[in-house]
N, CA, C and O atoms as a Maestro MAE file, in Angstrom:
{
 s_m_m2io_version
 :::
 2.0.0
}

f_m_ct {
 s_m_title
 :::
 protein
 m_atom[292] {
  # First column is atom index #
  i_m_mmod_type
  r_m_x_coord
  r_m_y_coord
  r_m_z_coord
  i_m_residue_number
  s_m_chain_name
  s_m_pdb_residue_name
  s_m_pdb_atom_name
  i_m_atomic_number
  :::
  1 25 0.853 -1.209 0.072 1 A "MET " " N  " 7
  2 3 -0.072 0.072 -0.066 1 A "MET " " CA " 6
  3 2 0.942 1.205 0.125 1 A "MET " " C  " 6
  4 15 1.798 1.266 1.008 1 A "MET " " O  " 8
  5 25 0.716 2.041 -0.793 2 A "ALA " " N  " 7
  6 3 1.313 3.474 -0.840 2 A "ALA " " CA " 6
  7 2 1.043 4.173 0.236 2 A "ALA " " C  " 6
  8 15 -0.029 4.053 0.829 2 A "ALA " " O  " 8
  9 25 2.062 5.049 0.639 3 A "ARG " " N  " 7
  10 3 1.756 5.914 1.712 3 A "ARG " " CA " 6
  11 2 0.597 6.889 1.471 3 A "ARG " " C  " 6
  12 15 -0.097 7.249 2.422 3 A "ARG " " O  " 8
  13 25 0.358 7.346 0.164 4 A "THR " " N  " 7
  14 3 -0.624 8.267 -0.054 4 A "THR " " CA " 6
  15 2 -1.975 7.529 0.236 4 A "THR " " C  " 6
  16 15 -2.906 8.093 0.811 4 A "THR " " O  " 8
  17 25 -2.023 6.264 -0.188 5 A "GLU " " N  " 7
  18 3 -3.302 5.713 0.099 5 A "GLU " " CA " 6
  19 2 -3.616 5.473 1.665 5 A "GLU " " C  " 6
  20 15 -4.736 5.559 2.168 5 A "GLU " " O  " 8
  21 25 -2.507 5.179 2.291 6 A "LEU " " N  " 7
  22 3 -2.628 4.857 3.795 6 A "LEU " " CA " 6
  23 2 -3.086 6.164 4.461 6 A "LEU " " C  " 6
  24 15 -3.894 6.158 5.390 6 A "LEU " " O  " 8
  25 25 -2.537 7.300 3.951 7 A "TYR " " N  " 7
  26 3 -3.096 8.510 4.740 7 A "TYR " " CA " 6
  27 2 -4.457 9.072 4.392 7 A "TYR " " C  " 6
  28 15 -5.144 9.760 5.146 7 A "TYR " " O  " 8
  29 25 -4.799 8.659 3.028 8 A "ALA " " N  " 7
  30 3 -6.141 8.954 2.670 8 A "ALA " " CA " 6
  31 2 -7.177 8.136 3.494 8 A "ALA " " C  " 6
  32 15 -8.167 8.665 3.998 8 A "ALA " " O  " 8
  33 25 -6.864 6.703 3.608 9 A "GLY " " N  " 7
  34 3 -7.562 5.885 4.534 9 A "GLY " " CA " 6
  35 2 -7.749 6.579 5.856 9 A "GLY " " C  " 6
  36 15 -8.841 6.619 6.422 9 A "GLY " " O  " 8
  37 25 -6.728 7.085 6.297 10 A "LYS " " N  " 7
  38 3 -6.888 7.548 7.588 10 A "LYS " " CA " 6
  39 2 -7.818 8.860 7.720 10 A "LYS " " C  " 6
  40 15 -8.648 9.024 8.614 10 A "LYS " " O  " 8
  41 25 -7.547 9.740 6.704 11 A "ALA " " N  " 7
  42 3 -8.499 10.958 6.516 11 A "ALA " " CA " 6
  43 2 -10.019 10.510 6.324 11 A "ALA " " C  " 6
  44 15 -10.957 11.223 6.681 11 A "ALA " " O  " 8
  45 25 -10.165 9.312 5.751 12 A "LYS " " N  " 7
  46 3 -11.588 9.029 5.666 12 A "LYS " " CA " 6
  47 2 -12.091 8.543 7.106 12 A "LYS " " C  " 6
  48 15 -13.199 8.829 7.559 12 A "LYS " " O  " 8
  49 25 -11.188 7.817 7.726 13 A "ALA " " N  " 7
  50 3 -11.697 7.293 9.127 13 A "ALA " " CA " 6
  51 2 -11.952 8.481 9.985 13 A "ALA " " C  " 6
  52 15 -12.881 8.480 10.792 13 A "ALA " " O  " 8
  53 25 -11.125 9.532 9.827 14 A "VAL " " N  " 7
  54 3 -11.315 10.828 10.610 14 A "VAL " " CA " 6
  55 2 -12.745 11.407 10.172 14 A "VAL " " C  " 6
  56 15 -13.610 11.772 10.968 14 A "VAL " " O  " 8
  57 25 -12.832 11.426 9.006 15 A "ALA " " N  " 7
  58 3 -14.253 12.064 8.585 15 A "ALA " " CA " 6
  59 2 -15.387 11.348 9.059 15 A "ALA " " C  " 6
  60 15 -16.407 11.909 9.459 15 A "ALA " " O  " 8
  61 25 -15.211 10.028 9.017 16 A "ALA " " N  " 7
  62 3 -16.354 9.147 9.579 16 A "ALA " " CA " 6
  63 2 -16.441 9.327 10.977 16 A "ALA " " C  " 6
  64 15 -17.555 9.153 11.470 16 A "ALA " " O  " 8
  65 25 -15.465 9.652 11.756 17 A "ALA " " N  " 7
  66 3 -15.600 9.891 13.208 17 A "ALA " " CA " 6
  67 2 -16.113 11.248 13.386 17 A "ALA " " C  " 6
  68 15 -16.940 11.381 14.288 17 A "ALA " " O  " 8
  69 25 -15.746 12.427 12.614 18 A "GLN " " N  " 7
  70 3 -16.458 13.500 12.730 18 A "GLN " " CA " 6
  71 2 -17.857 13.346 12.491 18 A "GLN " " C  " 6
  72 15 -18.634 13.805 13.328 18 A "GLN " " O  " 8
  73 25 -18.331 12.720 11.391 19 A "GLN " " N  " 7
  74 3 -19.747 12.764 11.265 19 A "GLN " " CA " 6
  75 2 -20.577 11.854 12.282 19 A "GLN " " C  " 6
  76 15 -21.804 11.855 12.385 19 A "GLN " " O  " 8
  77 25 -19.789 11.174 12.921 20 A "ALA " " N  " 7
  78 3 -20.402 10.380 14.063 20 A "ALA " " CA " 6
  79 2 -20.479 11.252 15.330 20 A "ALA " " C  " 6
  80 15 -21.147 10.888 16.298 20 A "ALA " " O  " 8
  81 25 -19.799 12.387 15.315 21 A "GLY " " N  " 7
  82 3 -19.747 13.394 16.406 21 A "GLY " " CA " 6
  83 2 -18.498 12.922 17.426 21 A "GLY " " C  " 6
  84 15 -18.518 13.385 18.567 21 A "GLY " " O  " 8
  85 25 -17.542 12.119 17.087 22 A "LEU " " N  " 7
  86 3 -16.486 11.552 17.957 22 A "LEU " " CA " 6
  87 2 -15.429 12.536 18.106 22 A "LEU " " C  " 6
  88 15 -14.833 12.649 19.177 22 A "LEU " " O  " 8
  89 25 -15.138 13.319 17.001 23 A "ILE " " N  " 7
  90 3 -14.074 14.038 16.766 23 A "ILE " " CA " 6
  91 2 -14.641 15.518 16.145 23 A "ILE " " C  " 6
  92 15 -15.475 15.623 15.246 23 A "ILE " " O  " 8
  93 25 -13.966 16.636 16.863 24 A "ASP " " N  " 7
  94 3 -14.499 17.969 16.299 24 A "ASP " " CA " 6
  95 2 -14.513 18.004 14.887 24 A "ASP " " C  " 6
  96 15 -13.610 17.441 14.268 24 A "ASP " " O  " 8
  97 25 -15.565 18.686 14.211 25 A "ASP " " N  " 7
  98 3 -15.655 18.555 12.743 25 A "ASP " " CA " 6
  99 2 -15.194 20.048 12.194 25 A "ASP " " C  " 6
  100 15 -15.439 20.343 11.025 25 A "ASP " " O  " 8
  101 25 -14.673 20.768 12.871 26 A "THR " " N  " 7
  102 3 -14.258 22.132 12.544 26 A "THR " " CA " 6
  103 2 -12.893 22.078 11.659 26 A "THR " " C  " 6
  104 15 -12.613 22.974 10.863 26 A "THR " " O  " 8
  105 25 -12.074 20.940 11.877 27 A "ILE " " N  " 7
  106 3 -10.814 20.869 11.255 27 A "ILE " " CA " 6
  107 2 -11.042 19.779 10.066 27 A "ILE " " C  " 6
  108 15 -11.756 18.795 10.264 27 A "ILE " " O  " 8
  109 25 -10.479 19.979 8.984 28 A "ASP " " N  " 7
  110 3 -10.506 19.294 7.727 28 A "ASP " " CA " 6
  111 2 -9.635 18.050 8.156 28 A "ASP " " C  " 6
  112 15 -8.575 18.133 8.775 28 A "ASP " " O  " 8
  113 25 -10.233 16.900 7.740 29 A "PRO " " N  " 7
  114 3 -9.599 15.574 8.137 29 A "PRO " " CA " 6
  115 2 -8.183 15.380 7.596 29 A "PRO " " C  " 6
  116 15 -7.323 14.832 8.285 29 A "PRO " " O  " 8
  117 25 -7.935 15.843 6.327 30 A "ALA " " N  " 7
  118 3 -6.571 15.648 5.875 30 A "ALA " " CA " 6
  119 2 -5.596 16.613 6.609 30 A "ALA " " C  " 6
  120 15 -4.406 16.331 6.757 30 A "ALA " " O  " 8
  121 25 -6.206 17.862 7.101 31 A "TYR " " N  " 7
  122 3 -5.202 18.768 7.917 31 A "TYR " " CA " 6
  123 2 -4.974 18.014 9.350 31 A "TYR " " C  " 6
  124 15 -3.883 18.008 9.919 31 A "TYR " " O  " 8
  125 25 -5.981 17.470 9.784 32 A "LEU " " N  " 7
  126 3 -5.809 16.921 11.079 32 A "LEU " " CA " 6
  127 2 -4.933 15.737 11.141 32 A "LEU " " C  " 6
  128 15 -4.342 15.459 12.185 32 A "LEU " " O  " 8
  129 25 -4.803 14.911 9.898 33 A "ILE " " N  " 7
  130 3 -3.985 13.840 9.783 33 A "ILE " " CA " 6
  131 2 -2.539 14.469 9.668 33 A "ILE " " C  " 6
  132 15 -1.607 14.005 10.326 33 A "ILE " " O  " 8
  133 25 -2.384 15.549 8.802 34 A "PHE " " N  " 7
  134 3 -1.188 16.186 8.779 34 A "PHE " " CA " 6
  135 2 -0.742 16.541 10.073 34 A "PHE " " C  " 6
  136 15 0.377 16.142 10.395 34 A "PHE " " O  " 8
  137 25 -1.392 17.206 10.872 35 A "LEU " " N  " 7
  138 3 -1.147 17.663 12.063 35 A "LEU " " CA " 6
  139 2 -0.625 16.559 13.141 35 A "LEU " " C  " 6
  140 15 0.357 16.783 13.850 35 A "LEU " " O  " 8
  141 25 -1.323 15.423 13.195 36 A "VAL " " N  " 7
  142 3 -0.844 14.089 13.913 36 A "VAL " " CA " 6
  143 2 0.576 13.865 13.350 36 A "VAL " " C  " 6
  144 15 1.569 13.837 14.078 36 A "VAL " " O  " 8
  145 25 0.610 13.727 12.181 37 A "ILE " " N  " 7
  146 3 2.032 13.162 11.641 37 A "ILE " " CA " 6
  147 2 2.979 14.121 12.039 37 A "ILE " " C  " 6
  148 15 4.027 13.713 12.541 37 A "ILE " " O  " 8
  149 25 2.780 15.392 11.894 38 A "ALA " " N  " 7
  150 3 3.810 16.563 12.245 38 A "ALA " " CA " 6
  151 2 4.254 16.565 13.787 38 A "ALA " " C  " 6
  152 15 5.432 16.755 14.089 38 A "ALA " " O  " 8
  153 25 3.290 16.354 14.718 39 A "VAL " " N  " 7
  154 3 3.558 16.146 16.057 39 A "VAL " " CA " 6
  155 2 4.436 14.763 16.204 39 A "VAL " " C  " 6
  156 15 5.561 14.760 16.705 39 A "VAL " " O  " 8
  157 25 3.887 13.785 15.785 40 A "GLU " " N  " 7
  158 3 4.608 12.541 15.935 40 A "GLU " " CA " 6
  159 2 6.169 12.645 15.362 40 A "GLU " " C  " 6
  160 15 7.045 12.097 16.032 40 A "GLU " " O  " 8
  161 25 6.462 13.206 14.369 41 A "LEU " " N  " 7
  162 3 7.631 13.532 13.755 41 A "LEU " " CA " 6
  163 2 8.513 14.386 14.654 41 A "LEU " " C  " 6
  164 15 9.705 14.104 14.773 41 A "LEU " " O  " 8
  165 25 7.975 15.413 15.287 42 A "LEU " " N  " 7
  166 3 8.611 16.324 16.042 42 A "LEU " " CA " 6
  167 2 8.887 15.592 17.430 42 A "LEU " " C  " 6
  168 15 9.993 15.744 17.948 42 A "LEU " " O  " 8
  169 25 7.989 14.860 18.005 43 A "VAL " " N  " 7
  170 3 8.307 14.146 19.186 43 A "VAL " " CA " 6
  171 2 9.473 13.199 18.877 43 A "VAL " " C  " 6
  172 15 10.504 13.167 19.549 43 A "VAL " " O  " 8
  173 25 9.248 12.489 17.887 44 A "ARG " " N  " 7
  174 3 10.327 11.353 17.679 44 A "ARG " " CA " 6
  175 2 11.855 12.071 17.212 44 A "ARG " " C  " 6
  176 15 12.897 11.480 17.492 44 A "ARG " " O  " 8
  177 25 11.870 13.122 16.629 45 A "SER " " N  " 7
  178 3 13.077 13.733 16.366 45 A "SER " " CA " 6
  179 2 13.817 14.390 17.780 45 A "SER " " C  " 6
  180 15 15.035 14.525 17.898 45 A "SER " " O  " 8
  181 25 13.005 14.691 18.612 46 A "THR " " N  " 7
  182 3 13.569 15.172 19.658 46 A "THR " " CA " 6
  183 2 13.871 14.212 20.936 46 A "THR " " C  " 6
  184 15 14.656 14.449 21.854 46 A "THR " " O  " 8
  185 25 13.029 13.044 20.754 47 A "ALA " " N  " 7
  186 3 13.281 12.034 21.653 47 A "ALA " " CA " 6
  187 2 14.484 11.463 21.931 47 A "ALA " " C  " 6
  188 15 14.836 11.066 23.042 47 A "ALA " " O  " 8
  189 25 15.227 11.414 20.749 48 A "ASP " " N  " 7
  190 3 16.487 10.644 20.844 48 A "ASP " " CA " 6
  191 2 17.766 11.708 21.059 48 A "ASP " " C  " 6
  192 15 18.925 11.302 21.141 48 A "ASP " " O  " 8
  193 25 17.453 12.920 21.126 49 A "ARG " " N  " 7
  194 3 18.522 13.972 21.430 49 A "ARG " " CA " 6
  195 2 19.052 13.649 22.795 49 A "ARG " " C  " 6
  196 15 18.303 13.308 23.710 49 A "ARG " " O  " 8
  197 25 20.373 13.763 22.926 50 A "PRO " " N  " 7
  198 3 21.009 13.433 24.179 50 A "PRO " " CA " 6
  199 2 20.453 14.262 25.383 50 A "PRO " " C  " 6
  200 15 20.242 13.758 26.486 50 A "PRO " " O  " 8
  201 25 20.234 15.566 25.083 51 A "ASP " " N  " 7
  202 3 19.680 16.320 26.277 51 A "ASP " " CA " 6
  203 2 18.378 15.976 26.728 51 A "ASP " " C  " 6
  204 15 18.086 16.086 27.919 51 A "ASP " " O  " 8
  205 25 17.505 15.536 25.806 52 A "ALA " " N  " 7
  206 3 16.277 14.885 25.989 52 A "ALA " " CA " 6
  207 2 16.287 13.629 26.804 52 A "ALA " " C  " 6
  208 15 15.476 13.451 27.713 52 A "ALA " " O  " 8
  209 25 17.234 12.733 26.466 53 A "VAL " " N  " 7
  210 3 17.351 11.406 27.167 53 A "VAL " " CA " 6
  211 2 17.785 11.851 28.648 53 A "VAL " " C  " 6
  212 15 17.165 11.451 29.634 53 A "VAL " " O  " 8
  213 25 18.802 12.638 28.727 54 A "ARG " " N  " 7
  214 3 19.202 13.041 30.113 54 A "ARG " " CA " 6
  215 2 18.069 13.636 30.980 54 A "ARG " " C  " 6
  216 15 18.012 13.318 32.167 54 A "ARG " " O  " 8
  217 25 17.171 14.479 30.449 55 A "ARG " " N  " 7
  218 3 16.139 14.993 31.192 55 A "ARG " " CA " 6
  219 2 15.147 13.785 31.545 55 A "ARG " " C  " 6
  220 15 14.645 13.712 32.666 55 A "ARG " " O  " 8
  221 25 14.907 12.928 30.638 56 A "ARG " " N  " 7
  222 3 13.961 11.792 30.940 56 A "ARG " " CA " 6
  223 2 14.589 10.998 32.083 56 A "ARG " " C  " 6
  224 15 13.903 10.701 33.061 56 A "ARG " " O  " 8
  225 25 15.866 10.648 31.989 57 A "ARG " " N  " 7
  226 3 16.369 9.877 32.920 57 A "ARG " " CA " 6
  227 2 16.369 10.541 34.169 57 A "ARG " " C  " 6
  228 15 16.084 9.856 35.152 57 A "ARG " " O  " 8
  229 25 16.672 11.922 34.352 58 A "ALA " " N  " 7
  230 3 16.669 12.691 35.534 58 A "ALA " " CA " 6
  231 2 15.350 12.693 36.205 58 A "ALA " " C  " 6
  232 15 15.264 12.555 37.425 58 A "ALA " " O  " 8
  233 25 14.310 12.849 35.429 59 A "GLY " " N  " 7
  234 3 12.934 12.953 35.942 59 A "GLY " " CA " 6
  235 2 12.722 11.597 36.560 59 A "GLY " " C  " 6
  236 15 12.274 11.528 37.705 59 A "GLY " " O  " 8
  237 25 13.056 10.371 35.782 60 A "GLN " " N  " 7
  238 3 12.911 9.132 36.273 60 A "GLN " " CA " 6
  239 2 13.456 8.896 37.624 60 A "GLN " " C  " 6
  240 15 12.770 8.276 38.436 60 A "GLN " " O  " 8
  241 25 14.696 9.357 37.955 61 A "ARG " " N  " 7
  242 3 15.318 9.234 39.284 61 A "ARG " " CA " 6
  243 2 14.544 9.942 40.345 61 A "ARG " " C  " 6
  244 15 14.416 9.481 41.479 61 A "ARG " " O  " 8
  245 25 13.944 11.270 39.883 62 A "ARG " " N  " 7
  246 3 13.230 12.173 40.954 62 A "ARG " " CA " 6
  247 2 12.006 11.536 41.300 62 A "ARG " " C  " 6
  248 15 11.598 11.547 42.461 62 A "ARG " " O  " 8
  249 25 11.302 10.897 40.232 63 A "SER " " N  " 7
  250 3 9.872 10.512 40.556 63 A "SER " " CA " 6
  251 2 9.727 9.042 40.995 63 A "SER " " C  " 6
  252 15 9.745 8.121 40.178 63 A "SER " " O  " 8
  253 25 9.593 8.877 42.219 64 A "ARG " " N  " 7
  254 3 9.596 7.586 42.713 64 A "ARG " " CA " 6
  255 2 7.980 7.273 43.286 64 A "ARG " " C  " 6
  256 15 7.227 8.127 43.756 64 A "ARG " " O  " 8
  257 25 7.743 6.126 43.145 65 A "PRO " " N  " 7
  258 3 6.308 5.744 43.637 65 A "PRO " " CA " 6
  259 2 6.240 6.125 45.363 65 A "PRO " " C  " 6
  260 15 7.149 5.963 46.177 65 A "PRO " " O  " 8
  261 25 5.051 6.600 45.578 66 A "VAL " " N  " 7
  262 3 4.823 6.875 47.048 66 A "VAL " " CA " 6
  263 2 3.827 5.858 47.596 66 A "VAL " " C  " 6
  264 15 2.847 5.439 46.980 66 A "VAL " " O  " 8
  265 25 4.179 5.530 48.762 67 A "SER " " N  " 7
  266 3 3.347 4.422 49.324 67 A "SER " " CA " 6
  267 2 2.324 5.149 50.097 67 A "SER " " C  " 6
  268 15 2.601 6.137 50.777 67 A "SER " " O  " 8
  269 25 1.023 4.605 49.977 68 A "PRO " " N  " 7
  270 3 -0.067 5.314 50.726 68 A "PRO " " CA " 6
  271 2 0.164 5.505 52.233 68 A "PRO " " C  " 6
  272 15 -0.354 6.473 52.789 68 A "PRO " " O  " 8
  273 25 0.848 4.709 52.857 69 A "SER " " N  " 7
  274 3 1.132 4.843 54.377 69 A "SER " " CA " 6
  275 2 2.110 6.038 54.581 69 A "SER " " C  " 6
  276 15 2.214 6.434 55.742 69 A "SER " " O  " 8
  277 25 2.769 6.606 53.721 70 A "SER " " N  " 7
  278 3 3.790 7.592 53.821 70 A "SER " " CA " 6
  279 2 3.079 8.974 53.708 70 A "SER " " C  " 6
  280 15 3.630 10.028 54.026 70 A "SER " " O  " 8
  281 25 1.886 8.886 53.258 71 A "ILE " " N  " 7
  282 3 1.282 10.269 53.059 71 A "ILE " " CA " 6
  283 2 0.505 10.627 54.433 71 A "ILE " " C  " 6
  284 15 -0.261 9.825 54.968 71 A "ILE " " O  " 8
  285 25 0.767 11.850 54.922 72 A "PRO " " N  " 7
  286 3 0.101 12.229 56.055 72 A "PRO " " CA " 6
  287 2 -1.481 12.454 56.105 72 A "PRO " " C  " 6
  288 15 -2.083 12.974 55.166 72 A "PRO " " O  " 8
  289 25 -2.061 12.051 57.195 73 A "ALA " " N  " 7
  290 3 -3.568 11.989 57.189 73 A "ALA " " CA " 6
  291 2 -4.039 13.416 57.291 73 A "ALA " " C  " 6
  292 15 -5.244 13.669 57.308 73 A "ALA " " O  " 8
  :::
 }
 m_bond[291] {
  # First column is bond index #
  i_m_from
  i_m_to
  i_m_order
  :::
  1 1 2 1
  2 2 3 1
  3 3 4 2
  4 3 5 1
  5 5 6 1
  6 6 7 1
  7 7 8 2
  8 7 9 1
  9 9 10 1
  10 10 11 1
  11 11 12 2
  12 11 13 1
  13 13 14 1
  14 14 15 1
  15 15 16 2
  16 15 17 1
  17 17 18 1
  18 18 19 1
  19 19 20 2
  20 19 21 1
  21 21 22 1
  22 22 23 1
  23 23 24 2
  24 23 25 1
  25 25 26 1
  26 26 27 1
  27 27 28 2
  28 27 29 1
  29 29 30 1
  30 30 31 1
  31 31 32 2
  32 31 33 1
  33 33 34 1
  34 34 35 1
  35 35 36 2
  36 35 37 1
  37 37 38 1
  38 38 39 1
  39 39 40 2
  40 39 41 1
  41 41 42 1
  42 42 43 1
  43 43 44 2
  44 43 45 1
  45 45 46 1
  46 46 47 1
  47 47 48 2
  48 47 49 1
  49 49 50 1
  50 50 51 1
  51 51 52 2
  52 51 53 1
  53 53 54 1
  54 54 55 1
  55 55 56 2
  56 55 57 1
  57 57 58 1
  58 58 59 1
  59 59 60 2
  60 59 61 1
  61 61 62 1
  62 62 63 1
  63 63 64 2
  64 63 65 1
  65 65 66 1
  66 66 67 1
  67 67 68 2
  68 67 69 1
  69 69 70 1
  70 70 71 1
  71 71 72 2
  72 71 73 1
  73 73 74 1
  74 74 75 1
  75 75 76 2
  76 75 77 1
  77 77 78 1
  78 78 79 1
  79 79 80 2
  80 79 81 1
  81 81 82 1
  82 82 83 1
  83 83 84 2
  84 83 85 1
  85 85 86 1
  86 86 87 1
  87 87 88 2
  88 87 89 1
  89 89 90 1
  90 90 91 1
  91 91 92 2
  92 91 93 1
  93 93 94 1
  94 94 95 1
  95 95 96 2
  96 95 97 1
  97 97 98 1
  98 98 99 1
  99 99 100 2
  100 99 101 1
  101 101 102 1
  102 102 103 1
  103 103 104 2
  104 103 105 1
  105 105 106 1
  106 106 107 1
  107 107 108 2
  108 107 109 1
  109 109 110 1
  110 110 111 1
  111 111 112 2
  112 111 113 1
  113 113 114 1
  114 114 115 1
  115 115 116 2
  116 115 117 1
  117 117 118 1
  118 118 119 1
  119 119 120 2
  120 119 121 1
  121 121 122 1
  122 122 123 1
  123 123 124 2
  124 123 125 1
  125 125 126 1
  126 126 127 1
  127 127 128 2
  128 127 129 1
  129 129 130 1
  130 130 131 1
  131 131 132 2
  132 131 133 1
  133 133 134 1
  134 134 135 1
  135 135 136 2
  136 135 137 1
  137 137 138 1
  138 138 139 1
  139 139 140 2
  140 139 141 1
  141 141 142 1
  142 142 143 1
  143 143 144 2
  144 143 145 1
  145 145 146 1
  146 146 147 1
  147 147 148 2
  148 147 149 1
  149 149 150 1
  150 150 151 1
  151 151 152 2
  152 151 153 1
  153 153 154 1
  154 154 155 1
  155 155 156 2
  156 155 157 1
  157 157 158 1
  158 158 159 1
  159 159 160 2
  160 159 161 1
  161 161 162 1
  162 162 163 1
  163 163 164 2
  164 163 165 1
  165 165 166 1
  166 166 167 1
  167 167 168 2
  168 167 169 1
  169 169 170 1
  170 170 171 1
  171 171 172 2
  172 171 173 1
  173 173 174 1
  174 174 175 1
  175 175 176 2
  176 175 177 1
  177 177 178 1
  178 178 179 1
  179 179 180 2
  180 179 181 1
  181 181 182 1
  182 182 183 1
  183 183 184 2
  184 183 185 1
  185 185 186 1
  186 186 187 1
  187 187 188 2
  188 187 189 1
  189 189 190 1
  190 190 191 1
  191 191 192 2
  192 191 193 1
  193 193 194 1
  194 194 195 1
  195 195 196 2
  196 195 197 1
  197 197 198 1
  198 198 199 1
  199 199 200 2
  200 199 201 1
  201 201 202 1
  202 202 203 1
  203 203 204 2
  204 203 205 1
  205 205 206 1
  206 206 207 1
  207 207 208 2
  208 207 209 1
  209 209 210 1
  210 210 211 1
  211 211 212 2
  212 211 213 1
  213 213 214 1
  214 214 215 1
  215 215 216 2
  216 215 217 1
  217 217 218 1
  218 218 219 1
  219 219 220 2
  220 219 221 1
  221 221 222 1
  222 222 223 1
  223 223 224 2
  224 223 225 1
  225 225 226 1
  226 226 227 1
  227 227 228 2
  228 227 229 1
  229 229 230 1
  230 230 231 1
  231 231 232 2
  232 231 233 1
  233 233 234 1
  234 234 235 1
  235 235 236 2
  236 235 237 1
  237 237 238 1
  238 238 239 1
  239 239 240 2
  240 239 241 1
  241 241 242 1
  242 242 243 1
  243 243 244 2
  244 243 245 1
  245 245 246 1
  246 246 247 1
  247 247 248 2
  248 247 249 1
  249 249 250 1
  250 250 251 1
  251 251 252 2
  252 251 253 1
  253 253 254 1
  254 254 255 1
  255 255 256 2
  256 255 257 1
  257 257 258 1
  258 258 259 1
  259 259 260 2
  260 259 261 1
  261 261 262 1
  262 262 263 1
  263 263 264 2
  264 263 265 1
  265 265 266 1
  266 266 267 1
  267 267 268 2
  268 267 269 1
  269 269 270 1
  270 270 271 1
  271 271 272 2
  272 271 273 1
  273 273 274 1
  274 274 275 1
  275 275 276 2
  276 275 277 1
  277 277 278 1
  278 278 279 1
  279 279 280 2
  280 279 281 1
  281 281 282 1
  282 282 283 1
  283 283 284 2
  284 283 285 1
  285 285 286 1
  286 286 287 1
  287 287 288 2
  288 287 289 1
  289 289 290 1
  290 290 291 1
  291 291 292 2
  :::
 }
}
């Protein structure tokens, strides 16, 4: 399946969801698919940068699960 056909199918699915009232219908389905793809590419391109990896790891070290018994009443 060509990429164009894949995106056209996704746009049709978005249009169907818009007609069903599941998704806001003020945005053209093709533009919505384009936006989703752009955001995905942006997230992917920054996710592997060394500074982003360091921030994620630092956040994981700082955020630890809290036991319910340690929360004051």
